[in-house]
N, C-alpha and C positions, 0 to 999 in steps of 0.2 A: 355571582348570584343573579345579576340583572339579565344575563343571557338567557336564563330559563324562567324568570319570574312569571311572565305571561303564560307560559306553558303549564307551570305549576297551578296557577289559578284555574286554568281549563281542566286540569286533572282533579282539582278539588271539586269543581262544579260537576264533573262526570261522576265522581265518587258519591256526591250528595244525591244526584239523580238516581243512581242505582240503589243507594240506601233507602231512598224514599219509596222506591218500587217494592222493597221488601218489608219496610217498617213504617208505620204511620207517624205522623208528627208527634213530638213529645207531648205527653198529657199534662206536664207541669214543668216548672223550672227545676224542681228536684230531680225528675226523671232525666232531663237534659244534662244536669250537672253530673248525675251518676254515670251516664253514658260517656260524657266527656272525660270523667275521671278514669274510666276503664281504658279509653283510647290513649289518654296521657300515660297511664301505667304501661301499656303495651309499647308505646313509642319510647319510653324511658328504658324498658327492658331491651328493645332493639338497639338503642344507642349504647347501652351498657355492653351488649354482646359485641358490637363493633369496637368499642374501647378495649375489651378484653383481647380481641384479635390484634388490635394495634399494639398492645403491650407485648404480646408474643413476637410480633413483627419487629418491634424496636429492639428487643433482646437479640434477635437474630442479626440485625444490622450492627448492633454494638460489638458483636463477636465475629463480624465479617463472614457471616454465614448467609446462604441464600434465603431470601425472604419472598421470592416471587409467588410461591403458592399461598403464602399468608396474605400477600397483597390481593390476590384473586379472591380469597375468602373475605377479606375486608371489603372489597367492592360489593360483593353479594350482601354482606351484612349492612353496609351503608344504604344500598338500595332498599332492603327490607325496612330499615329505619325511616327512609324517605316515604315509603308507602304508608307506614304507620302514622307519620306526621301528616300526610295528606288526609288520612282518615280522621285524625284529630281535628284538622282544620274544617273538614266537611261537617263534623258533628257540631263544632262551634257555630258554623254558618246555619246549620239546622236549628239551633237554639235561637240565633238572631232572627231567622225567618219566623219562628213561632212567636217571638216577642212582637214582631211587626204586625202579625195577623191579629194578635190579641189587643192591640191598641185601639 
């Protein structure tokens, strides 16, 4: 994880920059929490999808069947989950930024 941590932070900042171009600052903590909840649900759905593919992959492996195609699909699902987690982190930072401004 340490090999990409700095790059992930850059991606979170980039996601936040573009989100701020489309949507203004949160009007309240409640709005921020609602947006974060939505992003968390999307991230969880993406992780669950990756887990489902992994389950199918493991079944193939246990039966000595080819699992290469499922590994390819798992990579795509994992990248989708990573993107959702980056969006989640960006929205959490957006809320932090709102709180800093309102102090």
